[in-house]
N, C-alpha and C positions, 0 to 999 in steps of 0.2 A: 633510170629506174632501178630499183632494188628487187631482188628475188625474195626478200624477207625470210630467208632460211632460218635465222635464229629466232625471230618472232614466232614463226610457225612451229618450230621445234619446241619452244617453251610453252606456247599455247596448247599444244597437244601432249605435253609431258605427263599430265595426270588425267588425260581423257580416257574413258572406258573404251575397250576394244572388243570387237566381236569376231573371234577366230572362226575359221571355216567350220561349217556344220554345227556351230554353237547356237543353241536356241535363244540365248540372251547374251547381253554384253557382260564382260568380266572387268573388274577393276584393274587398272594398270597404273603403275607409278614408275616413271623413268628416273625419278630422283629418290628412289627407295634407299639406295646405298651408294657409296662412292663408285663401285664398279659399274652400276647401271648409269649413274650420272656421267661417268667418263665416256661410256659408249654413246650417249646422247650428245655430249658437249665437245667431243674430240675435234670436230671441224672448227670449233670456235675458240678453243683454248690451246695454249702451248703445252700444258701438262694437265694431269688429272686433278680434279678438285679434291681437297682434303675433306674428311668427315666433318670437321668443325665448320667448313664453308657451306655445307649443304643447307643449313638453316637460312643463311642469307640468300642462297640461290632459290630456295623454295619461296621466300618472300617475293623475290623478283618474279618468279614464275607465276605466282598468284596475281601480281599486279599486271603482268603482260596478258594473262588469260582474261582478266576483267576488262582490260583495254580493248583487246581484239573482239571480245563478245559485244562490247558497246559499238565498236566500229562496224561490225557485221550487221548489227540490228539498226544502225543508223542513228544511234543515240549519242549524246555527248560522252566522250570517254572519260573515265575517272582518272585524271592525270595526277591527282594529289599524291597517291601512293608512289608512283614513279618519281615524281618531283621530290618527294621527301627522301627517297632513297638516294637520288642524285645529289641532294644537298649534303648528305653525310659523307660523300666521297670526294676528297680534294683532288682536283685535276690541274694539270699544267697545260696551258695553251701554247702550242708551238707552231711554227710555220715550216712547211716542207715544200720543196720544189717539185712540181709535177713534170712528167716527161715532155709535155708541150711547152714548158717554160713558165707556166703560171704558178702562182703560190696558193697554197690551200692551208687552212687552219686545221690542225690536228689536236685532239684532246688526248692527253696521256694521263693515266692515273698516277697520282703521287705514290701510292702504295698499290702496285698492281696485283691485287688479289683476284682470284677467278670471278668472284661475284662482281667486283668493280669492272673488270674487263667485259663481262657479259652485259652489265648495265649500260656501259657506254656504247657498246655495239647495238644493243636493242633500241636505245634512244635514237641512235643514228638511223637505224632501219625504219623505225616508226615515223621519223621525220621525212624520210624519202619515199615511203611507199604510197601508192594510190589506194585509199581506203575502199574504193568501189571494187577493187580486185581481190580484196580479202573476203573469203567466203567459207561457208561450211559445205561439206560434201552433200550432194543432192540425194544420196541413197538414204532412205529413211532410217535404216538400222545403224548408220554411221554418223558420228558427230564430230569428226575431225575437221580441223581448220586447214585451209590451203590458200596459197597466193596464186592467182591466175596469171600466168606469164604468156598466155597465148596472144597472138596478134589481134584476134577477133574478140578477145575477152569473153569467150563462151565455154570455158572449161566448167564441167559440172561435178566431177568427182575428184577427190583428193588423190586418187591413183587409179590407173586403168585396171590393175589387179589388186584387190578383188572387186572393188566397187563398180567400175565401169562395165566389166564383164558380167557381173551378177545382175546389174540393172537391165542390160540388153537381153540377157537370158530371161529375166522376169517378163519383159515386154513381149518377147517372142512366144513364151509359153502362154501368155495372156491372150494372144491372138489365136482364136480358134476359127477354122474355116466354117463359113456359114453353110448350114445344111441346105442342100438343094431340094426343092419340092418336086416330087414326081409329077410329070405332066400327063 
């Protein structure tokens, strides 16, 4: 099973955020410029994406966001956009030997641009993830996507801080002790 880190990162790349004590959500764009994109994509790429690659990465991000939205809603995912992107990128099929001695097919981009590398990794993650574990944060003010990796599949929030903590505070404050009637 995969942790779907790249799929979640791309799905949330342009999701609005609600900072602490902010009355409303504020727009957020992790792909606004190469520096922000590098911060988001460093775990998935060998180097920072160039400014001219951001357009292709944005197209990939929109396709991933639409696919995750459909999977979360239980609708058929719109795979046409991802498949169209994949057909544009030539790849080489190669075999690698695994530590246990088995062979595994590996897809390597013929021209390893950052967008191609991300596309191949995202397609692999999407094919390996369990769609029932892909969710939106249960906190009403938060709209971020997460992949539930808990054994019991009961994770409710994208992160403990701030969402889990704030929801428990809300429930606690909502419970008022019942007034006792004088006898």
